[in-house]
Backbone as a chain_set.jsonl record, in Angstrom:
{"seq": "MAEFAYNNAVHSSTGKSPFKALYGWELALTPSNVPTNVPEADKLAMQMEAQWQEIEAALWQSKTCMTARESGEPINFKIGEEAWLDAKNVKLKTLSPKLSEQCLGPFKIIEKISNQAYCLELLPSMRIHNVFYVGLLSKKVSWMQKNATEVVLRVKWKGYGPEENTWEPWENLKNAGKFLKKYKEEMRKKALGAAKALKGGAVL", "coords": {"N": [[9.733, 9.423, 18.907], [8.648, 6.746, 18.51], [10.394, 5.41, 16.412], [12.614, 4.585, 18.301], [10.259, 2.556, 20.084], [10.551, 0.137, 17.962], [12.822, -0.183, 17.187], [13.642, -0.994, 20.022], [12.562, -3.043, 20.408], [11.218, -7.342, 20.712], [12.141, -8.648, 17.699], [10.742, -11.573, 16.142], [12.964, -13.237, 14.199], [15.45, -12.929, 15.628], [15.177, -12.954, 18.165], [16.201, -11.01, 19.123], [15.808, -7.068, 20.174], [16.741, -4.898, 18.22], [18.839, -3.082, 18.977], [19.492, -3.837, 21.624], [20.803, -6.244, 19.844], [22.504, -4.039, 18.694], [24.299, -3.026, 20.317], [24.004, -4.698, 22.953], [22.641, -4.517, 25.243], [19.081, -3.83, 26.467], [17.766, -0.718, 25.882], [15.814, 1.201, 28.057], [13.386, 3.177, 27.822], [10.309, 4.37, 28.855], [9.666, 6.021, 31.47], [10.538, 6.849, 34.895], [8.379, 4.681, 37.596], [8.604, 5.264, 40.427], [6.332, 7.736, 41.99], [6.96, 12.0, 41.471], [8.452, 14.683, 43.048], [6.881, 16.599, 41.956], [3.972, 17.355, 40.517], [3.471, 17.772, 37.307], [6.128, 16.926, 36.225], [5.589, 14.049, 36.977], [3.153, 13.487, 35.463], [4.018, 13.92, 32.531], [5.512, 12.034, 32.833], [3.336, 10.071, 32.65], [1.787, 10.433, 30.387], [4.288, 9.62, 28.353], [4.151, 6.302, 28.898], [1.741, 5.957, 27.995], [1.993, 6.247, 25.52], [3.935, 5.052, 24.649], [3.36, 2.139, 25.169], [1.662, 2.621, 23.335], [2.898, 3.083, 20.771], [3.906, 0.69, 21.197], [1.565, -1.825, 20.668], [0.986, -0.471, 18.028], [2.768, -1.878, 16.651], [3.113, -4.318, 17.348], [0.217, -5.132, 16.326], [1.186, -4.682, 12.862], [3.549, -5.925, 12.777], [1.287, -8.448, 13.165], [-0.556, -7.941, 11.012], [1.324, -8.193, 8.491], [2.315, -10.834, 8.575], [0.31, -12.132, 8.389], [-0.499, -11.142, 5.685], [2.448, -12.788, 4.266], [2.203, -15.658, 4.819], [0.837, -16.711, 2.046], [-1.4, -18.366, 2.297], [-4.171, -19.038, 0.359], [-7.104, -17.31, 1.751], [-10.116, -17.7, 3.049], [-13.232, -16.418, 4.596], [-16.47, -16.349, 6.008], [-19.463, -15.304, 6.282], [-20.645, -12.512, 8.407], [-18.253, -13.11, 10.123], [-15.043, -11.455, 11.333], [-12.698, -9.666, 10.309], [-8.841, -8.284, 10.021], [-8.291, -5.164, 8.723], [-5.806, -4.002, 5.581], [-4.168, -1.627, 6.14], [-1.619, 0.25, 4.798], [-3.272, 1.366, 2.243], [-4.764, 2.752, 2.856], [-6.016, 6.32, 3.805], [-4.513, 6.79, 6.642], [-3.874, 9.831, 8.746], [-0.902, 9.671, 10.838], [1.975, 9.849, 13.448], [3.613, 8.747, 12.362], [5.817, 7.547, 9.813], [6.506, 4.744, 10.2], [3.741, 3.779, 11.278], [2.18, 3.705, 9.312], [1.755, 1.537, 8.013], [-0.113, -0.245, 9.418], [-3.023, -2.78, 10.667], [-6.658, -1.872, 10.397], [-9.646, -2.375, 12.153], [-10.564, -4.666, 14.177], [-13.537, -5.068, 10.901], [-16.448, -6.767, 11.074], [-17.499, -8.85, 8.033], [-19.98, -8.304, 5.719], [-20.426, -9.5, 3.428], [-19.776, -11.606, 0.921], [-18.375, -11.064, -2.277], [-16.896, -12.347, -3.641], [-14.344, -14.887, -4.883], [-12.015, -13.099, -3.77], [-12.794, -10.377, -2.999], [-15.043, -8.904, -0.48], [-17.44, -7.931, 1.722], [-17.331, -5.503, 3.737], [-18.405, -4.186, 6.928], [-18.163, -0.999, 7.675], [-17.196, 1.671, 9.656], [-19.721, 4.296, 10.113], [-17.837, 6.967, 9.663], [-15.842, 6.835, 7.628], [-15.915, 7.132, 5.627], [-15.803, 5.627, 2.958], [-14.872, 3.003, 0.05], [-16.668, 0.243, 0.609], [-15.637, -2.363, -0.082], [-13.255, -4.351, -0.399], [-10.072, -6.574, -1.767], [-9.025, -9.486, -0.911], [-6.763, -9.821, -0.655], [-6.105, -7.449, 0.846], [-6.997, -8.323, 4.0], [-6.907, -9.5, 6.488], [-7.105, -12.291, 9.022], [-9.46, -12.887, 11.933], [-7.326, -12.452, 15.533], [-8.037, -14.998, 17.21], [-7.819, -14.589, 20.688], [-7.838, -15.56, 22.532], [-6.854, -18.631, 21.549], [-5.109, -21.115, 21.342], [-3.664, -22.787, 20.533], [-2.512, -21.686, 17.187], [-1.718, -19.312, 16.856], [1.367, -17.919, 19.221], [0.372, -16.018, 21.47], [2.479, -13.209, 22.97], [2.79, -11.325, 25.805], [4.105, -7.323, 27.025], [5.015, -7.154, 30.06], [4.271, -5.012, 33.587], [5.724, -5.246, 36.263], [4.383, -5.073, 39.263], [5.422, -2.301, 41.878], [8.516, -2.325, 40.907], [10.658, -1.072, 38.833], [10.297, 0.154, 35.398], [12.389, -1.151, 34.143], [12.37, -3.773, 34.181], [10.209, -4.858, 33.05], [8.895, -7.235, 31.251], [8.814, -9.838, 28.536], [6.256, -12.054, 28.537], [3.614, -15.078, 28.057], [1.134, -15.685, 26.758], [-0.282, -17.825, 28.752], [1.536, -17.709, 31.335], [0.047, -16.432, 32.209], [-2.674, -16.239, 33.807], [-3.944, -16.052, 35.932], [-4.147, -13.547, 35.601], [-6.906, -12.615, 34.538], [-8.568, -10.171, 34.456], [-6.944, -7.872, 34.218], [-6.246, -9.106, 31.71], [-8.554, -8.471, 30.097], [-9.698, -6.239, 30.506], [-7.447, -4.82, 28.905], [-7.593, -5.9, 26.226], [-10.091, -4.898, 25.392], [-8.96, -1.864, 25.458], [-7.031, -2.193, 23.649], [-8.337, -3.004, 21.116], [-10.577, -0.625, 21.093], [-8.565, 0.74, 21.251], [-7.518, 0.515, 18.213], [-10.385, 0.996, 16.644], [-10.972, 3.613, 17.283], [-8.394, 4.704, 16.166], [-9.522, 4.273, 12.882], [-11.627, 5.518, 13.133], [-10.64, 8.002, 12.589], [-10.123, 8.028, 10.451], [-10.147, 10.565, 7.606], [-10.68, 12.597, 9.791], [-9.538, 13.357, 11.479], [-6.033, 13.691, 13.068], [-4.226, 11.196, 14.172], [-3.567, 11.15, 17.388]], "CA": [[9.176, 7.794, 19.368], [8.222, 5.405, 16.96], [11.528, 4.492, 16.033], [12.665, 3.895, 19.574], [9.749, 1.557, 20.214], [10.589, 0.202, 16.886], [14.354, -0.562, 17.58], [14.006, -1.665, 21.857], [11.076, -4.263, 20.225], [12.149, -8.251, 19.992], [12.474, -9.468, 15.778], [10.932, -12.788, 15.885], [14.27, -13.852, 13.893], [16.401, -12.817, 16.337], [15.184, -13.063, 19.297], [16.288, -9.898, 19.975], [15.944, -6.132, 19.888], [17.966, -4.178, 17.027], [18.964, -1.944, 19.526], [19.827, -4.917, 21.94], [21.679, -6.74, 18.634], [23.936, -3.814, 18.014], [24.852, -2.388, 21.478], [24.195, -5.662, 24.238], [21.895, -4.259, 26.039], [18.056, -3.166, 26.254], [16.98, 1.071, 26.206], [14.921, 1.046, 28.656], [12.969, 4.07, 27.447], [9.928, 4.536, 30.245], [10.306, 6.323, 33.018], [9.861, 5.817, 36.172], [7.346, 4.769, 38.299], [8.206, 5.82, 40.911], [6.926, 9.573, 42.338], [8.18, 12.833, 42.456], [7.22, 15.423, 44.421], [5.865, 17.582, 40.86], [3.058, 17.51, 39.425], [3.335, 17.89, 36.542], [6.433, 15.72, 36.299], [4.68, 12.844, 37.131], [1.579, 13.994, 34.473], [4.217, 13.663, 31.854], [5.815, 10.464, 33.041], [1.882, 8.685, 32.482], [2.005, 10.956, 29.034], [5.227, 8.979, 28.131], [4.327, 5.509, 29.623], [0.635, 5.723, 27.425], [2.544, 6.881, 23.801], [4.994, 3.368, 24.195], [2.318, 1.372, 25.405], [0.597, 2.558, 22.265], [3.33, 2.861, 19.931], [4.133, -1.019, 20.97], [0.282, -1.922, 20.404], [1.309, -0.992, 16.911], [3.904, -2.604, 15.841], [2.617, -5.734, 17.047], [-0.529, -4.941, 14.928], [1.751, -4.434, 11.996], [4.074, -7.522, 13.209], [0.562, -9.563, 12.95], [-0.923, -8.49, 9.715], [2.74, -8.829, 7.872], [2.691, -11.772, 8.727], [-0.517, -13.256, 7.683], [0.131, -11.096, 4.189], [3.863, -13.195, 4.181], [1.974, -16.84, 4.111], [0.418, -16.889, 0.419], [-3.035, -19.226, 1.669], [-5.736, -18.355, 0.356], [-8.079, -17.121, 3.37], [-11.221, -17.537, 2.791], [-14.266, -15.393, 5.543], [-17.04, -16.228, 6.635], [-20.367, -13.454, 6.489], [-20.494, -12.088, 10.387], [-16.643, -13.386, 10.986], [-14.265, -9.849, 11.642], [-11.448, -9.842, 9.706], [-8.679, -6.92, 9.937], [-7.802, -4.176, 7.004], [-4.671, -3.491, 5.807], [-4.071, -0.068, 6.28], [-1.295, 0.686, 3.541], [-3.664, 2.251, 0.978], [-5.371, 3.735, 3.246], [-4.89, 7.652, 3.961], [-4.373, 7.914, 7.486], [-2.989, 10.176, 9.718], [-0.119, 9.376, 11.78], [3.492, 10.473, 14.058], [5.442, 8.482, 11.666], [5.792, 6.066, 8.414], [6.158, 3.197, 10.574], [3.144, 3.062, 12.301], [1.387, 3.836, 8.46], [1.435, -0.475, 7.201], [-0.808, -0.785, 10.322], [-4.147, -2.818, 10.46], [-7.565, -1.323, 10.947], [-10.536, -3.054, 12.554], [-11.502, -5.909, 13.224], [-14.881, -4.522, 11.28], [-17.729, -7.74, 10.016], [-17.574, -9.328, 7.0], [-20.967, -8.264, 5.368], [-20.849, -9.739, 1.752], [-18.792, -12.397, 0.205], [-18.627, -10.754, -3.782], [-15.81, -13.61, -5.304], [-12.855, -15.945, -3.635], [-10.916, -11.928, -4.047], [-13.36, -9.599, -2.552], [-14.954, -9.164, 0.699], [-17.691, -6.257, 1.78], [-17.114, -5.144, 5.487], [-19.363, -3.265, 7.476], [-16.997, -0.028, 8.712], [-17.772, 2.842, 10.528], [-19.574, 6.086, 9.134], [-16.751, 8.088, 9.576], [-14.344, 6.013, 7.378], [-16.942, 6.936, 3.463], [-14.447, 5.126, 1.802], [-15.768, 2.293, -0.427], [-16.629, -1.357, 1.537], [-15.192, -3.676, -0.645], [-11.882, -4.995, -0.279], [-9.711, -7.049, -1.929], [-8.873, -10.469, -0.003], [-5.113, -9.742, -0.628], [-5.865, -6.897, 2.082], [-8.317, -8.737, 4.713], [-6.408, -10.871, 7.402], [-7.959, -12.937, 10.221], [-8.399, -11.997, 12.856], [-6.831, -14.546, 15.761], [-8.679, -15.161, 18.434], [-7.321, -13.829, 22.003], [-7.955, -17.234, 23.115], [-6.655, -19.265, 20.796], [-3.34, -21.584, 21.95], [-2.344, -24.039, 19.349], [-2.924, -21.189, 16.283], [-0.443, -18.028, 17.307], [1.842, -17.497, 20.653], [0.42, -14.007, 21.83], [3.167, -12.509, 24.251], [2.161, -9.739, 25.865], [5.103, -6.7, 27.666], [3.793, -7.22, 31.368], [5.087, -4.552, 34.196], [5.754, -5.734, 37.437], [4.017, -3.721, 40.52], [6.694, -2.406, 42.79], [9.458, -2.584, 39.987], [10.691, -0.199, 36.83], [10.634, -0.397, 33.877], [14.076, -2.382, 33.28], [12.166, -4.587, 35.133], [9.011, -5.131, 32.442], [9.738, -8.673, 30.92], [8.234, -11.059, 27.85], [4.831, -12.972, 29.073], [3.718, -15.783, 27.161], [-0.411, -15.776, 27.299], [-0.224, -19.52, 29.94], [1.968, -17.001, 32.325], [-0.811, -14.345, 32.852], [-4.384, -16.555, 33.636], [-4.541, -15.028, 37.21], [-4.709, -11.6, 35.991], [-7.54, -12.42, 33.625], [-9.443, -9.045, 34.706], [-6.152, -7.46, 33.638], [-6.217, -8.775, 30.442], [-10.104, -9.083, 29.275], [-9.28, -4.823, 30.121], [-6.2, -5.17, 28.307], [-9.023, -6.522, 25.207], [-10.719, -3.979, 25.68], [-8.48, -1.183, 25.228], [-6.25, -2.531, 22.067], [-9.7, -3.099, 20.183], [-10.61, 0.577, 20.97], [-7.449, 1.69, 19.885], [-8.465, -0.189, 16.848], [-11.776, 1.307, 16.517], [-10.24, 5.119, 17.606], [-7.225, 5.016, 14.006], [-10.204, 4.115, 11.817], [-12.39, 7.745, 13.26], [-9.714, 9.022, 12.28], [-10.202, 8.525, 8.483], [-10.78, 11.83, 7.401], [-11.626, 12.372, 10.713], [-8.313, 13.99, 12.318], [-5.347, 13.437, 13.382], [-3.757, 10.367, 15.571], [-2.022, 11.297, 17.886]], "C": [[9.304, 6.263, 19.851], [9.434, 4.865, 17.193], [11.84, 4.233, 17.02], [11.844, 2.24, 19.955], [10.141, 0.785, 19.416], [11.892, -0.797, 17.073], [14.427, -1.235, 19.22], [12.376, -2.895, 20.892], [12.124, -5.572, 19.774], [11.492, -8.868, 18.585], [12.624, -10.973, 16.708], [12.264, -14.093, 15.344], [15.517, -14.024, 14.867], [16.626, -13.301, 17.666], [15.576, -11.589, 20.231], [16.269, -8.937, 19.818], [16.472, -5.505, 19.149], [18.972, -3.468, 17.845], [20.076, -3.26, 20.666], [21.371, -5.402, 21.395], [22.73, -5.812, 18.867], [24.803, -3.612, 19.926], [24.781, -3.688, 22.938], [23.734, -5.173, 25.657], [21.052, -3.378, 25.909], [18.314, -1.795, 26.616], [15.971, 0.749, 26.396], [14.356, 2.781, 28.698], [11.65, 4.842, 28.563], [10.191, 5.454, 30.806], [9.848, 5.696, 33.756], [8.866, 5.403, 36.867], [7.759, 4.93, 39.579], [8.442, 7.868, 41.678], [6.95, 10.428, 42.98], [7.115, 13.521, 43.676], [6.361, 16.774, 42.984], [5.307, 16.922, 39.825], [3.052, 17.271, 38.27], [4.316, 16.894, 36.04], [5.897, 13.72, 35.731], [3.41, 12.751, 36.219], [2.663, 13.141, 32.807], [5.039, 12.375, 31.617], [4.49, 8.825, 32.295], [2.464, 9.134, 30.671], [2.724, 9.721, 28.409], [4.91, 7.779, 27.717], [3.199, 4.949, 28.546], [1.364, 5.79, 26.186], [3.377, 5.494, 24.046], [4.511, 2.753, 24.317], [1.494, 1.241, 24.456], [1.241, 2.139, 21.218], [3.703, 0.775, 19.978], [2.846, -1.94, 20.177], [0.56, -2.515, 18.394], [1.661, -1.557, 16.157], [4.156, -3.867, 15.59], [1.564, -6.168, 16.186], [-0.185, -5.829, 13.917], [2.15, -5.812, 11.751], [2.448, -8.638, 12.432], [0.267, -9.627, 11.357], [-0.316, -9.006, 8.432], [2.952, -10.288, 7.698], [1.275, -13.013, 7.647], [-0.785, -12.539, 5.969], [1.216, -12.339, 3.472], [2.536, -14.544, 3.904], [1.749, -17.455, 3.142], [-0.521, -18.036, 0.646], [-3.365, -18.322, 1.294], [-6.372, -18.416, 1.957], [-9.436, -17.174, 2.28], [-12.618, -17.031, 3.947], [-15.811, -16.168, 4.762], [-18.305, -15.343, 6.798], [-20.14, -14.174, 7.952], [-18.947, -12.913, 11.076], [-15.688, -11.935, 10.803], [-13.127, -10.663, 10.723], [-10.588, -7.655, 9.782], [-8.257, -6.13, 8.637], [-7.412, -3.998, 6.951], [-4.492, -2.378, 5.182], [-3.275, 1.207, 5.041], [-2.001, 1.468, 2.873], [-4.716, 2.855, 1.546], [-4.918, 4.922, 3.937], [-5.261, 7.402, 5.532], [-3.16, 8.386, 8.305], [-1.974, 10.37, 10.544], [1.128, 10.121, 11.984], [3.947, 10.612, 12.927], [4.241, 8.114, 10.603], [5.487, 4.65, 8.779], [5.399, 2.729, 11.135], [1.879, 2.97, 11.025], [0.849, 2.281, 7.765], [0.739, -1.139, 8.28], [-2.158, -1.605, 9.7], [-5.057, -2.268, 10.857], [-8.935, -2.316, 11.047], [-10.744, -3.631, 13.799], [-13.119, -5.366, 12.929], [-15.194, -6.286, 10.734], [-17.455, -7.884, 8.889], [-19.56, -9.546, 6.723], [-21.899, -9.284, 4.298], [-19.964, -10.743, 1.277], [-19.317, -11.776, -1.348], [-17.347, -11.736, -4.176], [-14.693, -13.966, -4.046], [-11.891, -14.545, -3.439], [-11.458, -10.809, -4.065], [-14.75, -9.368, -1.324], [-15.723, -7.592, 0.981], [-17.831, -6.483, 2.486], [-17.736, -3.849, 5.853], [-18.549, -1.553, 8.454], [-17.911, 0.795, 9.314], [-18.31, 3.806, 9.257], [-19.224, 6.872, 8.477], [-16.031, 7.859, 8.664], [-14.689, 6.765, 5.938], [-15.559, 7.223, 2.97], [-15.557, 3.668, 1.494], [-15.631, 1.284, 0.279], [-15.789, -2.222, 0.595], [-13.674, -3.785, -0.651], [-11.403, -5.999, -1.416], [-9.003, -8.624, -0.823], [-7.651, -10.144, 0.752], [-4.84, -8.772, 0.956], [-6.114, -6.948, 3.328], [-6.803, -9.998, 5.171], [-7.454, -11.268, 8.819], [-8.012, -12.399, 11.505], [-8.819, -12.796, 14.321], [-7.488, -14.123, 17.518], [-7.93, -15.286, 20.328], [-7.295, -14.803, 23.268], [-7.553, -18.301, 22.916], [-5.287, -19.69, 21.591], [-2.396, -22.054, 20.922], [-2.141, -22.628, 17.464], [-1.364, -20.121, 16.026], [0.024, -18.037, 18.968], [1.129, -16.153, 20.8], [1.19, -13.924, 23.055], [2.639, -11.367, 24.773], [3.438, -8.872, 27.022], [4.049, -6.213, 28.922], [5.872, -6.21, 32.346], [4.363, -5.262, 35.188], [4.778, -4.658, 38.42], [4.582, -3.919, 41.284], [7.861, -2.329, 42.632], [9.784, -1.608, 39.379], [10.304, -0.482, 36.351], [11.49, -1.432, 33.215], [13.309, -3.48, 33.48], [10.924, -5.753, 34.385], [9.685, -6.731, 32.19], [8.538, -9.464, 29.969], [7.157, -11.8, 28.452], [4.049, -13.472, 28.564], [1.805, -15.708, 27.785], [-0.573, -16.921, 28.483], [0.213, -19.034, 30.996], [0.598, -16.792, 33.075], [-2.386, -15.209, 33.379], [-4.77, -15.841, 34.807], [-4.459, -14.028, 37.078], [-5.405, -11.521, 34.322], [-8.336, -11.502, 33.926], [-8.088, -8.091, 34.18], [-6.089, -6.961, 32.341], [-7.571, -8.392, 29.228], [-9.884, -6.951, 29.245], [-8.307, -4.249, 28.708], [-6.753, -5.087, 25.819], [-9.584, -5.603, 24.503], [-10.607, -2.711, 24.661], [-7.526, -1.342, 23.668], [-7.997, -2.381, 21.13], [-10.778, -1.453, 20.055], [-9.436, 1.67, 20.636], [-7.797, 2.235, 18.667], [-8.873, 1.262, 16.046], [-11.411, 3.08, 16.554], [-9.011, 5.059, 16.418], [-8.937, 5.007, 12.871], [-10.996, 5.128, 11.594], [-11.718, 7.591, 12.632], [-8.467, 9.169, 10.964], [-10.506, 9.402, 7.73], [-11.37, 12.747, 8.16], [-10.359, 13.448, 11.722], [-7.217, 13.3, 12.631], [-5.158, 12.094, 14.243], [-3.106, 10.684, 15.924], [-1.416, 10.513, 19.212]], "O": [[9.652, 5.398, 20.654], [9.62, 3.978, 18.026], [11.322, 3.128, 17.183], [12.416, 1.156, 20.076], [10.415, -0.101, 20.226], [11.826, -2.026, 17.081], [15.366, -1.988, 19.482], [11.284, -3.163, 21.393], [13.141, -5.501, 19.083], [10.426, -9.483, 18.552], [13.516, -11.45, 17.411], [12.482, -15.227, 15.77], [16.329, -14.949, 14.894], [17.612, -13.804, 18.205], [15.367, -11.242, 21.393], [16.931, -8.914, 18.781], [17.48, -5.41, 19.849], [20.049, -3.262, 17.286], [21.262, -3.458, 20.4], [22.487, -5.235, 21.888], [23.825, -6.266, 19.199], [25.794, -4.199, 20.361], [25.541, -3.497, 23.887], [24.229, -5.346, 26.771], [21.375, -2.276, 25.464], [19.031, -1.584, 27.594], [15.171, 0.211, 25.631], [14.856, 3.559, 29.51], [12.005, 5.889, 29.104], [11.335, 5.839, 30.565], [9.169, 4.669, 33.778], [8.012, 6.239, 36.57], [6.77, 4.535, 40.196], [9.355, 8.678, 41.84], [6.967, 10.483, 44.209], [6.153, 13.345, 44.424], [5.47, 17.587, 43.23], [5.681, 16.294, 38.835], [2.443, 16.223, 38.059], [3.821, 15.945, 35.431], [5.89, 12.865, 34.846], [2.676, 11.777, 36.39], [2.258, 12.17, 32.167], [5.21, 11.802, 30.541], [4.561, 7.672, 31.869], [3.217, 8.48, 29.95], [2.024, 8.816, 27.955], [5.094, 7.551, 26.521], [3.357, 3.81, 28.106], [1.04, 4.716, 25.679], [3.174, 4.794, 23.054], [4.829, 1.95, 23.44], [0.708, 0.3, 24.343], [0.812, 1.193, 20.556], [3.711, -0.061, 19.075], [3.115, -2.658, 19.214], [0.498, -3.565, 17.754], [1.141, -1.837, 15.077], [4.746, -4.489, 14.707], [1.641, -7.155, 15.455], [-0.592, -6.974, 13.722], [1.627, -6.649, 11.016], [2.548, -9.363, 11.443], [0.521, -10.549, 10.581], [-0.807, -9.762, 7.594], [3.642, -10.817, 6.827], [1.28, -13.948, 6.847], [-1.21, -13.286, 5.087], [0.951, -12.806, 2.364], [1.91, -14.454, 2.849], [2.192, -18.594, 2.995], [-0.717, -18.791, -0.306], [-3.144, -17.14, 1.557], [-6.207, -19.184, 2.904], [-9.591, -16.787, 1.122], [-13.181, -18.125, 3.949], [-16.113, -16.415, 3.595], [-18.107, -14.471, 7.644], [-19.807, -15.254, 8.441], [-18.722, -13.182, 12.257], [-15.919, -11.412, 9.713], [-12.864, -11.855, 10.563], [-11.105, -6.541, 9.696], [-7.917, -6.715, 7.609], [-7.196, -3.261, 7.913], [-4.61, -2.139, 3.981], [-3.705, 2.264, 4.58], [-1.453, 2.563, 2.746], [-5.556, 3.452, 0.873], [-3.856, 4.941, 4.559], [-6.387, 7.812, 5.815], [-2.067, 7.87, 8.537], [-2.081, 11.436, 11.15], [1.528, 10.905, 11.123], [4.438, 11.587, 12.359], [3.022, 8.182, 10.444], [4.789, 3.776, 8.267], [5.559, 1.62, 11.646], [0.814, 2.416, 11.297], [-0.207, 2.052, 7.175], [0.786, -2.367, 8.342], [-2.513, -1.352, 8.549], [-4.777, -1.829, 11.972], [-9.248, -2.98, 10.059], [-11.211, -2.837, 14.615], [-13.925, -5.179, 13.84], [-14.345, -6.94, 10.128], [-17.014, -6.832, 8.424], [-20.279, -10.42, 7.207], [-23.068, -9.661, 4.219], [-18.882, -10.17, 1.402], [-20.496, -11.942, -1.663], [-16.965, -11.62, -5.341], [-14.394, -13.545, -2.928], [-10.833, -14.836, -2.879], [-11.025, -9.985, -4.871], [-15.663, -10.081, -1.74], [-15.218, -6.497, 0.735], [-18.414, -7.55, 2.681], [-17.636, -2.762, 5.284], [-18.552, -1.307, 9.66], [-19.125, 0.645, 9.448], [-17.85, 4.053, 8.142], [-19.595, 7.42, 7.439], [-15.204, 8.767, 8.582], [-13.758, 6.974, 5.159], [-14.754, 8.123, 2.73], [-16.523, 3.291, 2.158], [-14.505, 1.138, 0.755], [-15.127, -2.953, 1.332], [-13.091, -2.814, -1.134], [-12.336, -6.359, -2.134], [-8.419, -8.229, 0.186], [-7.393, -10.121, 1.955], [-4.009, -8.989, 1.838], [-5.729, -6.025, 4.046], [-6.116, -10.819, 4.563], [-8.306, -10.578, 9.379], [-7.167, -11.74, 12.112], [-9.845, -13.44, 14.537], [-7.349, -13.319, 18.44], [-7.679, -16.373, 20.85], [-6.898, -14.767, 24.433], [-7.685, -19.157, 23.79], [-4.573, -18.94, 22.256], [-1.222, -21.915, 20.582], [-1.417, -23.149, 16.615], [-0.383, -20.231, 15.29], [-0.82, -18.143, 19.858], [1.496, -15.225, 20.079], [0.77, -14.43, 24.096], [2.065, -10.513, 24.097], [3.825, -9.615, 27.923], [3.044, -5.505, 28.984], [7.093, -6.306, 32.225], [3.216, -5.707, 35.244], [4.596, -3.485, 38.092], [4.721, -5.038, 41.776], [8.603, -2.253, 43.611], [8.771, -0.911, 39.324], [9.699, -1.543, 36.507], [11.385, -2.188, 32.249], [13.686, -4.397, 32.75], [10.674, -6.898, 34.76], [10.652, -7.239, 32.756], [7.451, -9.714, 30.49], [7.777, -12.426, 29.312], [3.202, -12.638, 28.244], [1.416, -15.69, 28.952], [-1.342, -16.446, 29.319], [-0.326, -19.515, 31.992], [0.28, -16.98, 34.25], [-3.348, -14.459, 33.217], [-5.754, -15.101, 34.812], [-4.597, -13.253, 38.024], [-4.989, -10.912, 33.337], [-9.427, -11.981, 33.617], [-8.607, -7.279, 33.414], [-5.993, -5.854, 31.81], [-7.536, -8.15, 28.022], [-9.917, -6.358, 28.166], [-8.583, -3.447, 27.815], [-6.376, -4.531, 24.788], [-9.6, -5.475, 23.278], [-11.318, -2.39, 23.709], [-7.522, -0.488, 22.781], [-8.414, -1.329, 20.646], [-11.544, -1.232, 19.118], [-9.366, 2.776, 20.1], [-8.121, 3.317, 18.175], [-8.295, 2.098, 15.352], [-11.756, 3.688, 15.541], [-9.265, 6.004, 15.672], [-9.176, 5.993, 12.174], [-11.221, 5.665, 10.509], [-12.058, 6.833, 11.724], [-7.379, 9.634, 10.625], [-11.359, 9.031, 6.923], [-12.231, 13.541, 7.781], [-10.726, 14.191, 12.632], [-7.359, 12.087, 12.476], [-6.039, 11.915, 15.085], [-1.988, 10.781, 15.419], [-0.238, 10.667, 19.536]]}, "num_chains": 1, "name": "protein.A"}
């Protein structure tokens, strides 16, 4: 499923997903939202939809971290500021290697050791040293920033099937403030959940 999510994700360089670039049409992996008379089937469909959304979120988060690393610009953090931690050197149990290069956090900066190292406020369950090279850290982009980074969200429209899902920029969703706030909190919980999985169990 992770491979399908990657192949069906739009790449910024081409404006198309690898699947569409190859076959000319998008792959609809998510199940229909039309209820059936089989409770087990409905439950399975909901689980598949949730896994699909989680994988898409992880891929988007990984892309954000990679962009920050490739910019080559020196990053300076302030005490109390939050930062994402590159997980490539942290042992994280995931179902797919494609999801291992994601970012954990965000974590609060509690001390500046030098221009090259910072101390993070990690979760107690992580049980790892909390001083990291600045190259493994990236800025937490505010969800309300308009000029720094364009944020687009995958929208599932009520009353329509998954084949009608569209990518919408943040400014087109101003009337859905309640749902955007809920989505933001869910993404934060998932990121923290991934961090808690360190030496504590697999991410399912």
